[in-house]
C-alpha positions as CSV (number, residue, x, y, z in Angstrom):
1,X,-15.2,18.8,13.1
2,X,-14.0,19.1,9.4
3,X,-16.9,21.5,8.7
4,X,-15.9,23.8,11.5
5,X,-12.2,23.8,10.6
6,X,-12.9,24.5,6.9
7,X,-15.2,27.4,8.0
8,X,-12.5,28.9,10.2
9,X,-9.9,28.7,7.4
10,X,-12.3,30.3,4.9
11,X,-13.2,33.0,7.4
12,X,-9.6,33.8,8.0
13,X,-9.0,34.2,4.3
14,X,-12.1,36.3,3.6
15,X,-11.6,38.6,6.5
16,X,-7.9,39.0,5.6
17,X,-9.0,40.0,2.1
18,X,-11.4,42.6,3.7
19,X,-8.5,44.0,5.8
20,X,-6.4,44.2,2.6
21,X,-9.1,46.1,0.8
22,X,-9.4,48.5,3.7
23,X,-5.6,49.2,3.4
24,X,-4.3,47.2,6.3
25,X,-1.8,44.4,6.3
26,X,-3.9,41.2,7.2
27,X,-0.8,39.6,8.8
28,X,-0.2,42.5,11.2
29,X,-3.9,42.8,12.0
30,X,-4.2,39.1,12.9
31,X,-0.9,39.4,14.8
32,X,-2.5,42.2,16.9
33,X,-5.6,40.1,17.5
34,X,-3.5,37.1,18.7
35,X,-1.2,39.3,20.8
36,X,-4.2,41.0,22.4
37,X,-6.1,37.8,23.2
38,X,-3.6,35.1,23.8
39,X,-0.6,36.8,25.4
40,X,-0.1,38.1,28.9
41,X,-3.1,40.1,30.3
42,X,-5.0,39.5,27.1
43,X,-4.9,35.7,27.8
44,X,-6.2,36.4,31.3
45,X,-9.1,38.4,30.0
46,X,-9.9,35.7,27.4
47,X,-9.9,32.9,29.9
48,X,-12.1,35.0,32.3
49,X,-14.7,35.6,29.7
50,X,-14.5,32.1,28.3
51,X,-15.6,30.7,31.6
52,X,-18.9,32.7,31.4
53,X,-19.4,32.0,27.7
54,X,-18.9,28.3,28.1
55,X,-21.2,28.1,31.1
56,X,-24.0,29.8,29.2
57,X,-23.4,27.8,26.1
58,X,-23.6,24.5,28.0
59,X,-27.0,25.5,29.3
60,X,-28.2,26.5,25.8
61,X,-26.7,23.3,24.2
62,X,-28.8,21.1,26.5
63,X,-32.0,22.8,25.3
64,X,-30.7,22.7,21.7
65,X,-30.2,18.9,22.1
66,X,-34.0,18.6,22.6
67,X,-34.6,20.4,19.3
68,X,-35.5,23.7,21.1
69,X,-33.9,27.0,20.2
70,X,-33.8,28.9,23.5
71,X,-33.3,32.7,22.9
72,X,-34.0,33.6,26.5
73,X,-30.5,33.3,27.8
74,X,-30.2,37.0,28.4
75,X,-33.3,37.1,30.6
76,X,-32.3,33.9,32.5
77,X,-28.7,35.3,32.9
78,X,-30.0,38.6,34.3
79,X,-32.7,37.1,36.6
80,X,-30.1,34.8,38.0
81,X,-27.8,37.8,38.8
82,X,-30.8,39.5,40.4
83,X,-31.7,36.6,42.6
84,X,-28.0,36.1,43.6
85,X,-27.6,39.8,44.4
86,X,-30.7,39.9,46.6
87,X,-29.6,36.9,48.6
88,X,-26.0,38.2,48.9
89,X,-27.2,41.6,50.2
90,X,-30.0,40.6,52.6
91,X,-29.6,37.0,53.6
92,X,-28.1,36.6,57.1
93,X,-25.4,34.0,57.9
94,X,-21.7,33.3,57.2
95,X,-20.3,34.2,53.9
96,X,-19.8,30.7,52.5
97,X,-23.4,29.8,53.3
98,X,-24.8,33.0,51.7
99,X,-22.8,32.5,48.5
100,X,-24.1,28.9,48.3
101,X,-27.7,30.1,48.9
102,X,-27.2,32.9,46.3
103,X,-26.2,30.3,43.6
104,X,-29.1,28.1,44.5
105,X,-31.5,31.0,44.3
106,X,-30.0,32.0,40.9
107,X,-30.5,28.4,39.7
108,X,-34.2,28.3,40.8
109,X,-34.9,31.8,39.2
110,X,-33.3,30.8,35.9
111,X,-35.0,27.4,35.8
112,X,-38.5,28.9,36.5
113,X,-38.0,31.6,33.8
114,X,-36.9,29.0,31.3
115,X,-39.8,26.7,32.2
116,X,-42.4,29.3,31.0
117,X,-41.7,29.0,27.3
118,X,-41.3,25.2,27.7
119,X,-44.8,24.9,29.3
120,X,-46.3,27.3,26.7
121,X,-44.8,25.1,24.0
122,X,-46.0,21.8,25.4
123,X,-49.4,23.1,26.4
124,X,-50.2,25.6,23.6
125,X,-47.7,24.8,20.9
126,X,-46.2,28.3,21.2
127,X,-42.8,28.3,19.6
128,X,-40.0,28.4,22.2
129,X,-37.7,30.7,20.2
130,X,-40.4,33.4,20.1
131,X,-41.7,33.1,23.7
132,X,-38.2,32.8,25.2
133,X,-37.0,35.9,23.2
134,X,-40.0,38.0,24.2
135,X,-39.7,37.1,27.9
136,X,-36.3,38.8,27.9
137,X,-37.8,42.3,27.6
138,X,-40.1,42.3,30.7
139,X,-37.3,40.6,32.7
140,X,-34.8,43.3,31.8
141,X,-37.2,46.1,32.5
142,X,-38.3,44.7,35.8
143,X,-34.7,44.2,36.9
144,X,-33.9,47.8,35.9
145,X,-36.9,49.0,37.9
146,X,-35.8,47.0,41.0
147,X,-32.3,48.4,40.8
148,X,-33.5,52.0,40.7
149,X,-36.4,51.8,43.1
150,X,-35.3,49.3,45.7
151,X,-31.7,48.1,45.4
152,X,-30.0,51.3,44.4
153,X,-27.0,52.3,46.5
154,X,-27.8,55.8,47.9
155,X,-24.1,56.6,48.3
156,X,-23.5,56.2,44.5
157,X,-24.5,58.1,41.4
158,X,-24.5,54.9,39.4
159,X,-27.7,53.0,38.7
160,X,-26.5,50.0,40.7
161,X,-27.1,48.1,43.9
162,X,-25.0,48.4,47.0
163,X,-21.7,46.7,47.0
164,X,-21.7,43.0,48.1
165,X,-19.7,42.4,51.3
166,X,-16.2,41.0,50.7
167,X,-16.9,37.8,52.6
168,X,-19.9,37.2,50.3
169,X,-18.0,37.4,47.0
170,X,-16.4,34.6,45.0
171,X,-12.7,34.9,45.6
172,X,-9.8,34.6,43.2
173,X,-8.0,31.4,42.8
174,X,-4.7,32.9,44.1
175,X,-5.2,36.5,45.2
176,X,-2.1,38.7,44.9
177,X,-1.4,39.0,48.7
178,X,-2.5,35.5,49.7
179,X,-0.3,32.5,50.3
180,X,-1.0,30.9,47.0
181,X,-0.5,34.2,45.2
182,X,2.8,34.8,46.9
183,X,3.9,31.2,46.1
184,X,3.1,31.7,42.4
185,X,4.9,35.0,42.4
186,X,8.0,33.6,44.1
187,X,8.2,30.6,41.6
188,X,7.2,32.3,38.3
189,X,7.5,36.0,38.9
190,X,4.9,38.7,39.4
191,X,4.2,39.2,35.7
192,X,4.2,35.6,34.6
193,X,1.0,34.5,32.9
194,X,0.3,31.8,35.6
195,X,0.6,34.4,38.4
196,X,-1.7,36.7,36.5
197,X,-4.2,33.8,35.8
198,X,-4.2,32.9,39.5
199,X,-5.0,36.5,40.5
200,X,-7.4,37.1,37.6
201,X,-9.5,34.0,37.7
202,X,-11.9,33.1,40.5
203,X,-13.6,30.0,41.7
204,X,-16.3,30.3,39.0
205,X,-13.9,28.2,37.0
206,X,-14.5,25.3,39.3
207,X,-18.3,25.8,39.1
208,X,-18.2,25.8,35.3
209,X,-16.0,22.6,35.4
210,X,-18.7,20.9,37.5
211,X,-21.4,22.1,35.2
212,X,-19.5,20.7,32.2
213,X,-19.2,17.3,33.9
214,X,-22.9,17.3,34.9
215,X,-24.0,18.2,31.4
216,X,-21.8,15.5,30.0
217,X,-23.2,12.9,32.4
218,X,-26.7,14.0,31.7
219,X,-26.3,13.6,28.0
220,X,-24.5,10.3,28.0
221,X,-25.5,8.4,31.2
222,X,-29.1,9.3,32.0
223,X,-32.6,8.6,30.5
224,X,-33.1,12.4,30.1
225,X,-30.1,12.6,27.9
226,X,-31.3,9.7,25.7
227,X,-34.8,11.2,25.5
228,X,-33.7,14.7,24.6
229,X,-31.3,13.3,22.0
230,X,-34.1,11.3,20.4
231,X,-36.5,14.2,20.5
232,X,-34.0,16.4,18.8
233,X,-33.6,13.9,16.0
234,X,-37.2,13.0,15.5
235,X,-39.9,14.2,18.0
236,X,-42.7,12.1,16.4
237,X,-40.6,8.9,16.6
238,X,-39.8,9.8,20.2
239,X,-43.5,10.2,21.1
240,X,-44.2,7.0,19.2
241,X,-41.9,4.9,21.3
242,X,-43.5,6.1,24.5
243,X,-41.2,9.0,25.5
244,X,-43.0,11.8,27.4
245,X,-41.7,14.5,25.1
246,X,-43.4,17.4,26.9
247,X,-41.8,16.4,30.3
248,X,-38.4,16.0,28.7
249,X,-38.6,19.4,26.9
250,X,-39.6,21.1,30.1
251,X,-36.7,19.5,32.0
252,X,-34.2,20.3,29.3
253,X,-35.1,23.9,29.1
254,X,-35.3,24.3,32.9
255,X,-31.9,22.7,33.2
256,X,-30.5,25.1,30.7
257,X,-32.2,28.1,32.5
258,X,-30.8,27.0,35.8
259,X,-27.3,27.0,34.4
260,X,-27.8,30.5,32.8
261,X,-29.1,31.8,36.1
262,X,-26.0,30.5,38.0
263,X,-23.7,32.2,35.5
264,X,-25.4,35.5,36.1
265,X,-24.9,35.1,39.9
266,X,-21.2,34.1,39.3
267,X,-20.6,37.3,37.3
268,X,-22.1,39.5,40.0
269,X,-20.5,37.8,42.9
270,X,-17.2,37.2,41.2
271,X,-16.5,40.2,39.0
272,X,-18.9,43.1,39.3
273,X,-19.6,42.8,43.1
274,X,-22.9,44.7,42.6
275,X,-25.8,44.5,40.3
276,X,-25.4,47.2,37.7
277,X,-28.3,48.3,35.5
278,X,-27.7,46.9,32.0
279,X,-24.3,45.5,32.8
280,X,-25.1,41.8,32.6
281,X,-27.0,42.1,29.4
282,X,-24.5,44.5,28.0
283,X,-21.6,42.1,28.4
284,X,-22.5,40.3,25.2
285,X,-22.0,36.9,26.8
286,X,-25.5,35.6,25.9
287,X,-25.2,36.3,22.2
288,X,-21.6,34.9,22.0
289,X,-22.8,31.8,23.8
290,X,-25.7,31.5,21.3
291,X,-23.2,31.7,18.4
292,X,-21.1,29.0,20.1
293,X,-24.0,26.7,20.4
294,X,-25.0,27.2,16.8
295,X,-21.6,26.0,15.8
296,X,-21.0,23.4,18.4
297,X,-24.5,22.1,18.3
298,X,-25.0,19.7,21.3
299,X,-21.4,18.6,21.9
300,X,-20.1,19.8,25.3
301,X,-16.5,19.3,24.2
302,X,-17.0,21.4,21.1
303,X,-18.7,24.1,23.3
304,X,-15.4,24.4,25.3
305,X,-13.0,24.9,22.4
306,X,-15.3,26.9,20.3
307,X,-16.2,29.1,23.3
308,X,-12.5,29.8,23.8
309,X,-12.0,30.5,20.1
310,X,-15.0,32.9,19.9
311,X,-14.0,34.7,23.1
312,X,-10.5,35.1,21.9
313,X,-11.8,36.6,18.7
314,X,-13.9,39.1,20.7
315,X,-11.0,40.1,23.0
316,X,-8.7,40.3,19.9
317,X,-11.2,42.6,18.2
318,X,-10.9,45.1,21.1
319,X,-7.1,45.1,20.6
320,X,-7.5,45.7,16.9
321,X,-9.8,48.7,17.7
322,X,-7.1,50.2,20.0
323,X,-4.2,49.6,17.6
324,X,-5.8,50.4,14.2
325,X,-9.0,52.3,14.9
326,X,-11.1,49.5,13.4
327,X,-14.4,48.9,15.0
328,X,-14.4,46.1,17.6
329,X,-17.5,44.7,15.8
330,X,-15.0,43.2,13.3
331,X,-14.9,40.3,15.8
332,X,-18.6,39.8,15.6
333,X,-18.4,39.8,11.8
334,X,-15.8,37.0,12.1
335,X,-17.8,35.0,14.5
336,X,-21.0,35.3,12.5
337,X,-19.2,34.4,9.3
338,X,-17.9,31.2,10.8
339,X,-21.4,30.2,11.8
340,X,-22.8,31.2,8.4
341,X,-20.3,29.1,6.5
342,X,-20.9,26.0,8.7
343,X,-24.7,26.4,8.4
344,X,-24.4,26.8,4.6
345,X,-22.3,23.7,4.3
346,X,-24.7,21.7,6.5
347,X,-27.7,22.9,4.5
348,X,-26.0,21.9,1.3
349,X,-25.2,18.5,2.6
350,X,-28.7,17.9,3.8
351,X,-30.2,19.1,0.5
352,X,-27.9,16.8,-1.5
353,X,-28.8,13.9,0.8
354,X,-32.5,14.5,0.4
355,X,-32.1,14.8,-3.4
356,X,-30.2,11.5,-3.5
357,X,-32.8,9.7,-1.3
358,X,-35.6,11.1,-3.6
359,X,-33.9,9.9,-6.7
360,X,-33.3,6.4,-5.2
361,X,-37.0,6.2,-4.3
362,X,-38.0,7.2,-7.8
363,X,-35.7,4.6,-9.3
364,X,-37.2,1.9,-7.1
365,X,-40.8,2.8,-8.0
366,X,-40.2,3.0,-11.8
367,X,-42.5,0.6,-13.7
368,X,-40.5,-2.2,-15.4
369,X,-40.3,-2.2,-19.2
370,X,-42.7,-4.4,-21.2
371,X,-39.9,-6.8,-22.2
372,X,-39.0,-7.3,-18.5
373,X,-42.7,-7.9,-17.6
374,X,-43.0,-10.5,-20.4
375,X,-39.9,-12.3,-19.2
376,X,-41.3,-12.3,-15.6
377,X,-44.6,-13.8,-16.8
378,X,-42.9,-16.5,-18.8
379,X,-40.8,-17.3,-15.8
């Protein structure tokens, strides 16, 4: 925790210095970022995006716990959105059942895609970070082909599928003209942040809350959580004590892929209401989630607050672009700088620890002086 807080403080100072060198008042720029991301409609946008980022990061963190760097979240996210869209458009039945089946289909699609690099790693020792990253490209291209050749809405000029029926969408928590929405409006007013949150957030929030609880229980209360934690610390020791490391790694990556797939379906059914070519991958959610995991490591609680912080930085960066003309990529610079500083601090700590251990081992193996050997012989 201290490492992360120090990194945030140093990043604020360094970024403020860059703003000053560029001729802007750092205090007013930061004020604009806070206003744009944590006040009124900006807070609603931040919480909306945080739900998706945290969900993706929870899936990535579970794989990270097993010592595997999964870079395939984009593909798993998109393939989940594709599977959910196909079910929502073509599966018969009542709306609630179709939505449930769409989420299940997204889980299966994401899990199967994530299992591919896991199997390649356990069977052929192919590095997960490389195979998972490379799988993104055929998945994105195949999804684009399906949208243009099969799913495209003939009534629209956009490269997108047909609209998903209203009863097959994930509804808002308190829509504007519903009974809960009218209740919030009567109690707090139409423009109160709670009223806006009720109308802006959908039931994906509940799904992500369930995912958080499931991941927390998996990591702390199940054999799989113990096995993946031990594998992440020392895979040789884990194999030496009888843990089936290959099976645990496949399950960990598949679980993370299932979560990423669900998040893709949630975005399509709850926000976009159609599968748009390039829209899911273009949201930037997967890369933000990856940065969150690099900082939070395998702590679900850290994933939540760091996910909110990073999302707020991203939303605030868009506000800075509108107010000052600065590129919104300033938010990406801030996020990456935080991760870089934490990584540097951890690397320095590990290096010093190894140096200290090596020095101690050398001290213990130093041959005793002749006077000491003589005294030991006389004794």
